N, C-alpha and C positions, 0 to 999 in steps of 0.2 A: 713540746712542753705547752701545757696550757695554762690560763691564769688560775685555776681551781687548783694545781699541784701545790701540795703541802711542803712549804720551805722550812727546812733544817737550820738552826744554828749552832756554832761550833759546840756549846754544851749539850744541845739534842745529841749531835752526832758522837760525840765522847761517850755519852751515856749508852747510847746504842752499842757501840764498840767496846764498851767498858773501859775506856781510858780515863785514869785518875788524874794523868799529870799532863797538864797543857803543852808544856816542852814536847813529851815524848808523841803527843797526837800531832802536833804540827810536823815532827820529824817524819812520822809515818806518812803523811797525806802529801809532803813534800818530794818523798820518795817516790819518782815516777814508775821504778820498776813492781810497785804494789799494784798498778791499775787503778787505783782507787780515784773515784771523780774527782776533778778538780772543782775546787768551790768558786762561786761568782760573788762578787760584793754587793751589798745593800747599804750604802752609806760606807762607815768604816768596819762593817761587820762581814765576816766570811758566812756564807750561806750555801747549802747543798739543798737539792730536790730528795724528799724522801724516796721517791721512786728510783733515783740514781743509786742511792745508797743500798736501798733493799737489793736491786739488781746486782749490785757489786758482791754482797754478802751471799746471795743465791750462786752466784758463779762460784765463790769462794767453797761454798758447800758442795757443789758439784765436782770441783777439782779435787776436793778432800776424799769425796766417795768414789771417784774413779781410780784410785791409787790401790 
């Protein structure tokens, strides 16, 4: 990653994945079986790189289309 990568906060990722409930989203990303990228912290906030979230979504699309 480089310093130009866009950083997403929890609410941003929830919106992309269409999660309405914070508790459901936390349970989702903490479940290692999902393979969802783990967040890193900036201060007290959980953050993700947009590139990692989009790559995970693309992988899910490919898996869905291969069945």
